[in-house]
Phi, psi and omega in degrees: 000324181295323179293318179297321179295318180294323179295322179293322179291317182290331182289344180276353182273150176087181181249150173277163180297327179294319178295318179296314180297320179297316178296318178295322178295318178295317178297321177296319178295318178298315179299317180297319179296319178293318181297325179281321185281333185299312178300321179295321178295316178295320178298318178296322178293319178295320178296320176298319178297319179297318179296319178294319178296319179296322177296319178295321177296320178296320177297319178294326176294321176298319176297318178299315181296320179297319182280345178255027175059040172086004180265134178270169177284121180293154178301136177067018174265086185294331179295315180290324177295320177296320178295321177299312181296316182296318187269339186241337182247341182256144172275324178248142186268068177284162176288125180293157180290164178287194177072015174083352179261156177231142181260135178288168186276192188298334179282351185237075179249138177292135184298333180275344182078180183284144177272341182251011180084006181275201182291132181280357182291152174298147177250123178261136177207176180270009183255160175294139181291126179261331183236165174297145179090357178256138179239129177262137178247136181228122177272145179055039179225158174229167179292143177291119182294336180278350182057029175268337179228168178288307185224165177213156177266355179293137179062022180259140175265167178297341179261009178279152172211158179218150174238143174233152177215144178279134177249157180286332189264002179210154183278325180277134180298144175287138185235142173221138179227177181273008178256346182264000000 
């Protein structure tokens, strides 16, 4: 009788194979959910950083306009755009690159960095941004209120300006202007 009692007590110790498999399956599901959600979370953080950087660039443009007696940079005036970048966005006055675009300074770096191994700074130009890290500048334009396009000239004054930037999470460029 004593042996049977000891066997019943010993049989209650440990885990069954079903319990172990169940715990591993739950842990696997949790890992899978984190693995799937993490890239989306990181993409959202990078887009938030881009929006904040674009807002900071817009504030610097407001400072530029204030110091230049209310005149904005005219469309396709690469010399004035380069001067804006050099004097308001860069800490060091390096020579801007050729091709009509200008790169912002060390405080204005795209969160993903360069895809081609080049400079990680945002590139400002008068064109719509095609890639991450590119910022489009538009004189006498405002953001499209319908968000179907980046910018529009409707309801824009001659002193209006808009900036657009490509985000990872949407196809239409994010837009910020001095009217919003």
